[in-house]
C-alpha positions in Angstrom: 16.6 3.3 -1.8 14.1 0.5 -1.0 10.4 0.6 -1.7 7.5 -1.7 -0.8 4.4 -1.7 -3.1 1.2 -3.3 -1.9 -1.7 -4.5 -3.9 -4.9 -6.6 -3.6 -7.1 -4.6 -1.2 -10.7 -3.8 -1.8 -14.3 -4.4 -0.8 -15.5 -7.9 -0.1 -18.6 -9.4 1.4 -18.4 -11.3 4.8 -17.2 -14.8 4.2 -15.2 -13.8 1.1 -11.5 -13.9 0.3 -8.8 -11.5 -0.7 -5.1 -11.9 -1.4 -2.7 -9.1 -0.6 0.7 -8.8 -2.2 3.7 -6.7 -1.3 6.8 -6.5 -3.5 10.1 -4.9 -2.5 12.2 -3.1 -5.1 15.4 -1.0 -5.1 18.8 -1.7 -3.6 18.4 -5.1 -1.9 21.2 -7.3 -0.6 18.9 -9.6 1.5 15.5 -9.6 3.1 15.0 -10.9 6.6 11.6 -11.3 8.3 8.4 -10.1 6.6 5.1 -9.3 8.1 1.6 -7.8 7.7 0.0 -5.4 10.1 -3.3 -3.7 10.1 -4.9 -0.6 11.6 -8.6 -0.2 12.0 -10.2 3.2 12.5 -9.7 4.5 16.0 -7.4 1.6 16.9 -3.6 1.0 17.1 -1.7 -0.8 14.5 -1.5 -4.5 15.3 0.5 -7.4 14.0 -1.5 -9.8 11.8 1.1 -12.3 10.6 4.8 -12.7 10.5 7.1 -15.0 8.5 10.8 -15.6 9.2 13.6 -15.9 6.8 13.3 -19.7 6.8 9.5 -19.7 6.6 8.4 -20.0 10.2 5.1 -18.2 10.7 3.0 -16.8 13.5 -0.4 -15.2 13.5 -2.6 -13.0 15.6 -5.2 -15.1 17.5 -8.0 -13.3 15.7 -6.9 -14.5 12.2 -5.5 -18.0 13.0 -7.1 -20.6 10.7 -8.3 -18.0 8.3 -5.2 -16.1 7.1 -2.1 -17.5 5.5 1.2 -15.6 5.1 3.7 -16.8 2.5 6.8 -15.4 0.8 8.5 -15.7 -2.6 12.2 -14.9 -2.0 13.0 -14.9 -5.8 10.4 -12.2 -6.3 11.1 -10.3 -3.0 7.4 -10.6 -2.3 5.2 -11.4 0.7 1.5 -12.5 0.4 -1.4 -12.6 2.8 -4.2 -14.9 1.8 -7.3 -13.9 3.7 -10.3 -16.3 3.8 -13.6 -16.2 5.7 -13.3 -12.5 6.1 -15.3 -10.8 8.8 -16.4 -7.1 9.2 -13.9 -6.8 12.1 -11.1 -7.5 9.6 -11.8 -4.1 8.0 -8.6 -2.0 8.2 -5.7 -0.6 6.4 -3.2 -3.4 5.9 0.5 -2.6 5.9 3.4 -4.9 4.9 6.7 -4.7 6.7 10.1 -6.1 5.8 13.6 -6.1 7.4 15.9 -5.4 4.5 19.6 -5.1 4.1 20.5 -2.9 1.2 24.1 -3.9 1.6 26.0 -6.2 4.1 25.9 -5.0 7.7 23.2 -2.4 7.0 19.6 -2.9 8.1 16.4 -1.0 7.4 12.9 -1.6 8.6 10.7 -0.7 5.6 6.9 -0.2 5.5 4.4 -0.3 2.6 2.0 2.5 1.9 -1.0 0.5 3.1 -4.0 -1.0 1.3 -7.6 -0.7 2.5 -9.6 -3.9 3.1 -13.3 -3.3 3.7 -15.5 -6.3 4.6 -19.1 -5.3 4.3 -22.4 -6.5 2.8 
């Protein structure tokens, strides 16, 4: 069984920063792409940032230049550094990983979500 555990959410003032972490544990043979999604109240879940196995990244237009996704393969962890936060960034943030628990087996795994609130 594979589990993702997120941390780092909270309340921050506009213009502030937060760093989210998401660590995978359990039966892991390899991890493919990793990503962060968010869902604001009354809205659909949307992709925030994505990082490939070799480190290629892409971002939602709304966060380009403010957010940075990175990964530590030795720790099976993905990070999201969020700077210059805006009230419209308020949402529950979910990490997502493509994990092979053994060769030729693939699972899409989601974290439990962490709330980020940007407010003065």
